[in-house]
Backbone as a chain_set.jsonl record, in Angstrom:
{"seq": "MEIRQDDPKAPHVAELLAHHLEELRSVMGEHAQALDASGLSARSVTFWTAWQDGLLAGFGALKQLDETHGEVKSMRAALKARRTGAGRTILNHIIAEGRKRGYARLSLETGTAPLHAPAVALYRSAGFVSCAPFADYQASPHNQFMSLDLSR", "coords": {"N": [[-7.788, -2.198, 27.637], [-5.74, -4.133, 25.628], [-3.511, -3.866, 22.937], [-2.039, -5.89, 20.522], [0.556, -6.633, 18.232], [0.073, -9.153, 15.871], [-0.348, -12.516, 14.58], [-2.198, -13.211, 11.794], [-2.779, -15.796, 11.082], [-2.856, -17.241, 13.353], [-4.18, -19.627, 15.689], [-5.971, -18.543, 17.624], [-7.17, -16.473, 16.314], [-8.582, -17.487, 14.219], [-11.401, -18.314, 14.334], [-12.855, -15.871, 14.686], [-11.975, -14.426, 12.444], [-12.902, -16.089, 10.372], [-15.678, -15.856, 10.788], [-15.953, -13.109, 10.25], [-15.253, -12.973, 7.482], [-17.195, -14.701, 6.346], [-19.595, -13.391, 7.033], [-19.318, -10.909, 5.7], [-19.152, -11.767, 3.019], [-21.673, -12.872, 2.776], [-23.376, -10.701, 2.598], [-22.239, -9.034, 0.695], [-21.342, -10.54, -1.416], [-19.454, -11.219, -4.316], [-18.316, -8.75, -4.182], [-17.141, -8.32, -1.775], [-14.28, -7.263, -0.136], [-12.56, -8.089, 1.803], [-9.621, -9.316, 3.375], [-8.241, -12.587, 3.619], [-6.581, -14.832, 5.963], [-4.11, -15.332, 4.717], [-3.827, -13.113, 3.013], [-3.786, -11.089, 4.929], [-1.377, -11.622, 6.006], [0.537, -10.651, 4.355], [3.561, -8.914, 3.431], [3.19, -6.18, 3.259], [1.248, -5.61, 5.063], [0.239, -4.941, 8.385], [-0.907, -6.531, 11.224], [-3.12, -6.45, 13.973], [-4.318, -7.518, 17.169], [-6.903, -7.037, 19.606], [-7.243, -7.183, 23.084], [-9.15, -7.971, 25.934], [-9.422, -8.447, 29.279], [-8.147, -10.936, 28.972], [-9.464, -12.037, 26.803], [-10.078, -12.301, 23.288], [-10.903, -9.395, 21.744], [-11.133, -8.175, 19.319], [-9.911, -7.291, 15.995], [-7.688, -5.665, 13.662], [-6.136, -4.144, 10.789], [-3.388, -2.657, 8.98], [-2.528, -1.65, 5.854], [0.19, -0.883, 3.823], [0.04, 1.263, 1.178], [1.544, 3.035, -0.349], [4.423, 5.171, 0.103], [3.226, 7.28, 1.502], [0.614, 6.661, 2.03], [-1.806, 4.757, 3.596], [-3.925, 1.88, 4.146], [-6.773, 1.074, 5.962], [-7.615, -2.058, 7.078], [-9.772, -4.889, 7.455], [-11.228, -4.451, 9.934], [-12.683, -5.55, 12.914], [-14.813, -6.251, 15.566], [-15.223, -8.552, 18.179], [-18.241, -10.38, 18.792], [-19.049, -10.388, 21.535], [-17.625, -8.226, 22.382], [-18.626, -5.966, 21.289], [-19.659, -2.586, 21.392], [-18.039, -1.948, 23.506], [-15.896, -0.384, 23.162], [-13.86, -1.559, 21.804], [-13.576, -1.543, 18.962], [-13.107, 1.212, 18.482], [-10.731, 1.521, 19.938], [-8.952, -0.117, 18.49], [-9.084, 1.169, 15.961], [-8.114, 3.736, 16.662], [-5.52, 3.004, 17.335], [-4.54, 2.152, 14.845], [-4.713, 4.558, 13.394], [-2.885, 6.124, 14.857], [-0.569, 4.654, 14.328], [-0.385, 5.038, 11.558], [0.174, 7.805, 11.508], [2.628, 7.739, 12.867], [4.17, 6.397, 10.996], [4.368, 8.337, 9.119], [2.458, 8.731, 7.176], [0.406, 10.535, 4.917], [-2.192, 10.145, 4.481], [-4.947, 8.03, 5.327], [-6.921, 5.453, 4.038], [-9.984, 3.663, 3.395], [-12.085, 0.897, 2.513], [-15.424, -0.016, 2.644], [-18.607, -1.609, 3.268], [-22.027, -1.031, 2.077], [-24.294, -2.027, 3.164], [-26.839, -2.385, 5.761], [-25.572, -3.731, 7.868], [-23.051, -2.587, 7.923], [-23.345, -0.072, 9.001], [-22.714, 0.624, 11.793], [-19.877, 0.524, 11.708], [-19.289, 2.452, 9.757], [-20.26, 4.724, 11.08], [-18.427, 4.784, 13.216], [-16.02, 5.249, 11.785], [-16.581, 7.771, 10.646], [-16.854, 9.28, 12.996], [-14.249, 9.367, 13.77], [-13.163, 11.065, 11.977], [-12.973, 10.339, 9.308], [-13.879, 10.804, 5.915], [-16.101, 10.633, 3.081], [-14.812, 9.421, -0.033], [-13.365, 9.091, -3.332], [-12.982, 5.942, -5.123], [-9.928, 4.182, -4.452], [-6.545, 3.002, -4.947], [-6.733, -0.195, -6.364], [-9.445, -0.496, -6.351], [-12.859, -0.761, -7.422], [-15.796, 1.098, -7.87], [-19.027, 0.187, -6.643], [-22.51, -0.633, -6.085], [-22.337, -1.871, -3.667], [-20.212, -1.078, -2.12], [-18.315, 1.473, -0.383], [-16.141, 4.297, -0.004], [-13.683, 5.773, 2.073], [-11.662, 8.34, 3.582], [-8.968, 9.651, 5.592], [-7.36, 12.546, 6.364], [-4.138, 12.844, 7.307], [-2.251, 14.753, 7.347], [-2.632, 17.103, 8.667]], "CA": [[-7.69, -2.969, 26.407], [-4.356, -4.287, 25.177], [-3.342, -4.097, 21.497], [-0.822, -6.654, 20.235], [0.818, -7.051, 16.856], [-0.24, -10.574, 15.956], [-0.306, -13.332, 13.375], [-3.57, -13.507, 11.381], [-2.94, -17.245, 10.918], [-2.836, -17.859, 14.682], [-5.433, -20.321, 16.022], [-6.904, -17.714, 18.397], [-7.791, -15.51, 15.395], [-9.27, -18.222, 13.153], [-12.866, -18.305, 14.402], [-13.367, -14.514, 14.452], [-11.696, -14.078, 11.059], [-13.838, -16.854, 9.544], [-16.981, -15.196, 10.932], [-15.824, -11.834, 9.536], [-15.293, -13.229, 6.039], [-18.506, -15.278, 5.995], [-20.63, -12.359, 7.144], [-19.158, -9.948, 4.606], [-19.501, -12.414, 1.748], [-23.112, -13.129, 2.734], [-24.097, -9.478, 2.227], [-21.581, -8.333, -0.413], [-21.007, -11.457, -2.498], [-18.117, -11.069, -4.911], [-17.823, -7.392, -3.932], [-16.437, -8.3, -0.489], [-12.854, -7.029, -0.366], [-11.817, -8.453, 3.013], [-8.491, -10.222, 3.204], [-8.183, -13.778, 4.464], [-5.355, -14.882, 6.763], [-2.939, -15.208, 3.837], [-3.736, -11.711, 2.6], [-3.418, -10.289, 6.094], [0.006, -11.968, 6.335], [1.435, -10.055, 3.359], [4.598, -8.027, 3.985], [2.699, -4.797, 3.28], [0.148, -5.522, 6.035], [0.498, -5.162, 9.805], [-2.145, -7.03, 11.815], [-3.17, -6.34, 15.423], [-5.488, -7.998, 17.906], [-7.222, -6.324, 20.839], [-7.546, -8.134, 24.16], [-9.749, -7.41, 27.145], [-9.573, -9.487, 30.309], [-7.667, -12.202, 28.443], [-10.29, -12.506, 25.679], [-9.926, -11.592, 22.023], [-11.984, -8.419, 21.588], [-11.244, -7.776, 17.922], [-8.675, -7.148, 15.252], [-7.625, -4.686, 12.588], [-4.861, -4.183, 10.078], [-2.973, -1.494, 8.202], [-1.778, -2.023, 4.66], [0.898, 0.222, 3.193], [-0.216, 1.366, -0.262], [2.781, 3.647, -0.831], [5.171, 5.821, 1.186], [2.439, 8.268, 2.237], [-0.799, 6.28, 2.002], [-2.118, 3.466, 4.186], [-5.309, 1.433, 4.071], [-7.324, 0.35, 7.099], [-8.134, -3.343, 6.602], [-10.291, -5.958, 8.31], [-11.639, -4.067, 11.284], [-13.753, -6.425, 13.415], [-14.941, -6.46, 17.005], [-15.905, -9.795, 18.519], [-19.627, -10.152, 19.188], [-19.127, -10.059, 22.961], [-16.888, -6.982, 22.644], [-19.278, -4.822, 20.643], [-20.102, -1.5, 22.275], [-17.142, -1.856, 24.656], [-14.777, 0.467, 22.786], [-12.821, -2.341, 21.13], [-13.38, -1.022, 17.607], [-12.474, 2.535, 18.572], [-9.355, 1.328, 20.396], [-8.185, -0.628, 17.352], [-8.986, 2.229, 14.955], [-7.187, 4.758, 17.166], [-4.168, 2.449, 17.234], [-4.164, 2.181, 13.429], [-4.486, 5.964, 13.03], [-1.616, 6.52, 15.474], [0.509, 4.002, 13.577], [-0.274, 5.76, 10.286], [0.895, 9.059, 11.785], [4.006, 7.369, 13.214], [4.844, 6.037, 9.749], [4.468, 9.521, 8.27], [1.457, 8.731, 6.109], [-0.39, 11.747, 4.76], [-3.606, 9.778, 4.363], [-5.429, 6.664, 5.493], [-8.155, 5.209, 3.3], [-10.604, 2.374, 3.651], [-13.244, 0.475, 1.727], [-16.375, -0.738, 3.47], [-19.854, -1.896, 2.572], [-23.164, -0.113, 2.158], [-25.423, -2.734, 3.796], [-27.096, -1.975, 7.153], [-24.549, -4.361, 8.693], [-21.866, -1.731, 7.977], [-23.659, 1.245, 9.576], [-21.914, 0.959, 12.981], [-18.485, 0.78, 11.32], [-19.254, 3.747, 9.071], [-20.397, 5.738, 12.124], [-17.143, 4.836, 13.907], [-15.038, 5.911, 10.922], [-16.933, 9.195, 10.556], [-16.563, 9.926, 14.273], [-12.787, 9.511, 13.842], [-12.754, 12.069, 11.004], [-12.97, 9.851, 7.929], [-14.898, 11.378, 5.038], [-16.272, 9.887, 1.826], [-13.844, 9.746, -1.076], [-13.433, 8.267, -4.541], [-12.221, 4.694, -5.017], [-8.474, 4.337, -4.44], [-5.789, 1.788, -5.291], [-7.334, -0.947, -7.468], [-10.869, -0.688, -6.091], [-13.873, -0.288, -8.354], [-17.04, 1.441, -7.184], [-20.207, -0.629, -6.904], [-23.54, -0.298, -5.104], [-22.078, -2.621, -2.447], [-19.095, -0.562, -1.339], [-18.076, 2.912, -0.272], [-14.734, 4.594, 0.269], [-13.496, 6.857, 3.025], [-10.255, 8.65, 3.847], [-8.653, 10.526, 6.695], [-6.17, 13.348, 6.099], [-3.237, 12.83, 8.457], [-1.228, 15.775, 7.167], [-2.916, 18.264, 9.53]], "C": [[-6.224, -2.97, 25.968], [-4.348, -4.586, 23.68], [-2.006, -4.798, 21.297], [-0.66, -6.823, 18.732], [0.737, -8.569, 16.876], [-0.133, -11.228, 14.589], [-1.741, -13.67, 12.971], [-3.831, -14.997, 11.144], [-2.959, -17.982, 12.259], [-4.189, -18.506, 14.989], [-6.446, -19.449, 16.771], [-7.621, -16.67, 17.533], [-8.769, -16.21, 14.444], [-10.791, -18.104, 13.188], [-13.438, -16.917, 14.097], [-13.117, -14.079, 13.013], [-12.636, -14.823, 10.119], [-15.23, -16.233, 9.593], [-17.014, -13.89, 10.145], [-15.988, -12.038, 8.028], [-16.648, -13.763, 5.596], [-19.602, -14.216, 6.007], [-20.526, -11.356, 5.996], [-19.561, -10.55, 3.268], [-21.002, -12.67, 1.636], [-23.906, -11.89, 2.316], [-23.508, -8.768, 1.011], [-21.239, -9.234, -1.592], [-19.593, -11.249, -2.992], [-17.539, -9.68, -4.712], [-17.108, -7.273, -2.591], [-14.938, -8.234, -0.744], [-11.983, -7.43, 0.824], [-10.72, -9.457, 2.698], [-8.635, -11.427, 4.127], [-6.845, -13.773, 5.213], [-4.101, -14.748, 5.908], [-2.747, -13.766, 3.399], [-3.297, -10.805, 3.738], [-1.987, -10.578, 6.551], [1.01, -11.371, 5.353], [2.409, -9.092, 4.031], [4.108, -6.59, 4.122], [1.627, -4.563, 4.338], [0.669, -5.783, 7.449], [-0.847, -5.47, 10.453], [-2.047, -6.951, 13.333], [-4.425, -7.005, 15.97], [-5.654, -7.138, 19.154], [-7.693, -7.347, 21.867], [-8.111, -7.395, 25.361], [-10.013, -8.553, 28.117], [-9.207, -10.869, 29.772], [-8.454, -12.765, 27.284], [-10.053, -11.654, 24.437], [-11.141, -10.693, 21.82], [-12.162, -7.979, 20.144], [-9.89, -7.74, 17.254], [-8.817, -6.063, 14.193], [-6.245, -4.733, 11.972], [-4.636, -2.882, 9.329], [-2.106, -1.98, 7.059], [-1.097, -0.786, 4.096], [0.623, 0.187, 1.697], [0.966, 2.012, -0.975], [3.418, 4.381, 0.349], [4.321, 6.745, 2.058], [0.972, 7.88, 2.408], [-0.964, 4.872, 2.573], [-3.593, 3.157, 4.07], [-5.68, 0.666, 5.335], [-7.981, -0.91, 6.551], [-8.73, -4.14, 7.755], [-10.558, -5.553, 9.753], [-12.789, -4.977, 11.716], [-13.686, -6.475, 14.933], [-15.659, -7.786, 17.202], [-17.309, -9.461, 19.011], [-19.748, -9.709, 20.649], [-18.439, -8.741, 23.303], [-17.524, -5.77, 21.973], [-19.793, -3.862, 21.704], [-19.276, -1.428, 23.565], [-15.963, -0.925, 24.376], [-13.675, -0.274, 22.06], [-12.535, -1.79, 19.735], [-12.671, 0.32, 17.615], [-11.017, 2.405, 18.997], [-8.468, 0.845, 19.251], [-8.001, 0.464, 16.305], [-8.022, 3.316, 15.418], [-5.738, 4.279, 17.073], [-3.675, 2.513, 15.776], [-3.878, 3.61, 12.975], [-3.155, 6.446, 13.604], [-0.43, 5.91, 14.736], [0.704, 4.67, 12.219], [0.482, 7.065, 10.45], [2.371, 8.777, 12.069], [4.812, 7.04, 11.958], [4.995, 7.223, 8.801], [3.503, 9.529, 7.106], [0.73, 10.07, 6.096], [-1.879, 11.42, 4.78], [-3.797, 8.304, 4.693], [-6.73, 6.558, 4.715], [-8.721, 3.867, 3.72], [-11.753, 2.157, 2.688], [-14.13, -0.295, 2.681], [-17.672, -0.904, 2.696], [-20.918, -0.836, 2.781], [-24.376, -0.748, 2.828], [-25.635, -2.213, 5.219], [-26.082, -2.554, 8.15], [-23.346, -3.437, 8.912], [-22.106, -0.393, 8.67], [-22.855, 1.559, 10.841], [-20.449, 1.27, 12.643], [-18.36, 2.141, 10.649], [-19.373, 4.874, 10.096], [-19.088, 5.892, 12.909], [-16.12, 5.591, 13.072], [-15.319, 7.408, 10.821], [-16.597, 9.923, 11.863], [-15.062, 10.141, 14.471], [-12.267, 10.506, 12.801], [-12.674, 11.596, 9.57], [-14.133, 10.481, 7.167], [-14.979, 10.536, 3.767], [-15.251, 10.354, 0.805], [-14.087, 8.834, -2.277], [-12.698, 6.946, -4.304], [-10.712, 4.975, -5.124], [-7.846, 2.991, -4.772], [-6.471, 1.094, -6.467], [-8.831, -1.16, -7.299], [-11.727, -0.107, -7.211], [-15.141, -0.005, -7.556], [-18.139, 0.469, -7.587], [-21.281, -0.19, -5.908], [-23.288, -0.947, -3.739], [-20.944, -2.059, -1.601], [-19.049, 0.959, -1.353], [-16.643, 3.109, 0.21], [-14.637, 5.811, 1.168], [-12.012, 7.099, 3.198], [-10.148, 9.633, 5.008], [-7.341, 11.231, 6.361], [-5.326, 13.39, 7.365], [-2.216, 13.945, 8.394], [-1.46, 17.004, 8.046], [-2.247, 18.14, 10.871]], "O": [[-5.567, -1.929, 25.946], [-5.085, -5.452, 23.21], [-0.978, -4.371, 21.822], [-1.628, -7.123, 18.033], [1.266, -9.209, 17.785], [0.136, -10.573, 13.582], [-2.44, -14.347, 13.724], [-4.984, -15.41, 11.02], [-3.065, -19.208, 12.293], [-5.229, -17.984, 14.589], [-7.651, -19.6, 16.573], [-8.583, -16.051, 17.989], [-9.686, -15.574, 13.923], [-11.406, -17.82, 12.16], [-14.398, -16.797, 13.336], [-13.971, -13.422, 12.418], [-13.121, -14.234, 9.154], [-15.889, -16.099, 8.562], [-17.991, -13.602, 9.453], [-16.776, -11.345, 7.384], [-17.188, -13.322, 4.582], [-20.432, -14.155, 5.1], [-21.536, -10.996, 5.39], [-20.241, -9.901, 2.473], [-21.548, -12.683, 0.533], [-24.989, -12.013, 1.745], [-24.199, -7.983, 0.362], [-20.882, -8.739, -2.661], [-18.655, -11.12, -2.206], [-16.376, -9.451, -5.044], [-16.525, -6.23, -2.298], [-14.391, -9.053, -1.483], [-10.787, -7.136, 0.84], [-10.886, -10.337, 1.853], [-9.09, -11.306, 5.264], [-6.073, -12.82, 5.106], [-3.131, -14.118, 6.329], [-1.627, -13.254, 3.411], [-2.528, -9.865, 3.533], [-1.447, -9.857, 7.39], [2.215, -11.57, 5.509], [2.106, -8.525, 5.081], [4.562, -5.862, 5.005], [1.148, -3.44, 4.496], [1.435, -6.719, 7.681], [-1.818, -4.741, 10.248], [-1.034, -7.332, 13.918], [-5.462, -7.046, 15.307], [-4.69, -6.587, 19.686], [-8.45, -8.263, 21.546], [-7.617, -6.337, 25.752], [-10.737, -9.5, 27.808], [-9.875, -11.856, 30.08], [-8.154, -13.863, 26.815], [-9.853, -10.443, 24.527], [-12.271, -11.174, 21.734], [-13.218, -7.465, 19.777], [-8.868, -8.098, 17.839], [-9.918, -5.611, 13.878], [-5.306, -5.283, 12.548], [-5.566, -2.115, 9.079], [-1.084, -2.635, 7.267], [-1.74, 0.247, 3.911], [0.933, -0.797, 1.026], [1.345, 1.593, -2.068], [2.978, 4.212, 1.486], [4.651, 6.972, 3.222], [0.171, 8.687, 2.882], [-0.344, 3.92, 2.099], [-4.417, 4.059, 3.916], [-4.989, -0.274, 5.728], [-8.818, -0.831, 5.652], [-8.25, -4.072, 8.887], [-10.151, -6.249, 10.683], [-13.755, -5.156, 10.975], [-12.626, -6.715, 15.511], [-16.598, -8.104, 16.472], [-17.54, -8.393, 19.577], [-20.471, -8.761, 20.956], [-18.642, -8.197, 24.388], [-17.003, -4.66, 22.084], [-20.289, -4.265, 22.756], [-19.743, -0.918, 24.584], [-15.126, -0.702, 25.251], [-12.649, 0.322, 21.73], [-11.376, -1.592, 19.371], [-11.738, 0.539, 16.842], [-10.156, 3.109, 18.468], [-7.358, 1.345, 19.068], [-6.892, 0.669, 15.812], [-7.19, 3.772, 14.632], [-4.838, 5.062, 16.768], [-2.53, 2.883, 15.517], [-2.91, 3.85, 12.252], [-2.384, 7.105, 12.907], [0.591, 6.568, 14.54], [1.838, 4.85, 11.777], [1.336, 7.399, 9.629], [3.253, 9.481, 11.577], [5.996, 7.366, 11.869], [5.681, 7.117, 7.784], [3.708, 10.264, 6.14], [0.474, 10.66, 7.145], [-2.718, 12.278, 5.054], [-2.955, 7.457, 4.394], [-7.547, 7.478, 4.734], [-8.032, 3.043, 4.321], [-12.314, 3.099, 2.128], [-13.649, -1.133, 3.443], [-17.808, -0.389, 1.586], [-20.745, 0.115, 3.544], [-25.385, -0.075, 3.041], [-24.713, -1.66, 5.819], [-25.778, -1.923, 9.163], [-22.699, -3.495, 9.958], [-21.154, 0.351, 8.904], [-22.349, 2.675, 10.961], [-19.855, 2.176, 13.227], [-17.432, 2.897, 10.938], [-18.663, 5.874, 9.996], [-18.688, 7.011, 13.23], [-15.429, 6.472, 13.582], [-14.398, 8.22, 10.902], [-16.11, 11.054, 11.836], [-14.654, 11.001, 15.252], [-11.065, 10.766, 12.744], [-12.334, 12.385, 8.688], [-15.224, 10.663, 7.707], [-14.039, 9.818, 3.424], [-14.87, 11.524, 0.776], [-14.914, 7.924, -2.228], [-11.884, 6.845, -3.387], [-10.293, 5.904, -5.814], [-8.534, 1.974, -4.865], [-6.758, 1.742, -7.474], [-9.426, -1.939, -8.044], [-11.376, 0.886, -7.849], [-15.512, -0.778, -6.673], [-18.18, -0.01, -8.72], [-20.982, 0.558, -4.977], [-23.955, -0.607, -2.762], [-20.731, -2.515, -0.478], [-19.646, 1.625, -2.199], [-16.024, 2.197, 0.759], [-15.412, 6.759, 1.039], [-11.196, 6.201, 2.993], [-11.098, 10.337, 5.351], [-6.329, 10.579, 6.105], [-5.764, 13.92, 8.386], [-1.39, 14.074, 9.298], [-0.579, 17.856, 8.159], [-2.383, 19.027, 11.713]]}, "num_chains": 1, "name": "protein.A"}
């Protein structure tokens, strides 16, 4: 699997990103916190795509919240790439980048619907634990928060 820093506005990302946003909004409504291509293009966000055998396998992003705190954003594996390690590869890349940047902590917000169970299991297997809302997030029955201590 190859990880590339990429442009979230690129045509090869559009279909998977649209699916990602539509699916999240269908189960979370106004509580969906996923960024669109413009949000993922912000200066504070680095966006990566994963490729396997020349096909887009997924994407993920890292948003800098401050000098020591990053946020995992928009993790998504393509339907055909599920259960192939694409999500884990992207997450491991983001964690490594957080360490490289000297972050003490990575945090993320995700949903509580059954749709989110595989992602939550992935995050927990990587060492993320439940935490309180961070940044500007507000708790709701539709979301949950997790963090990973990188200072160890």
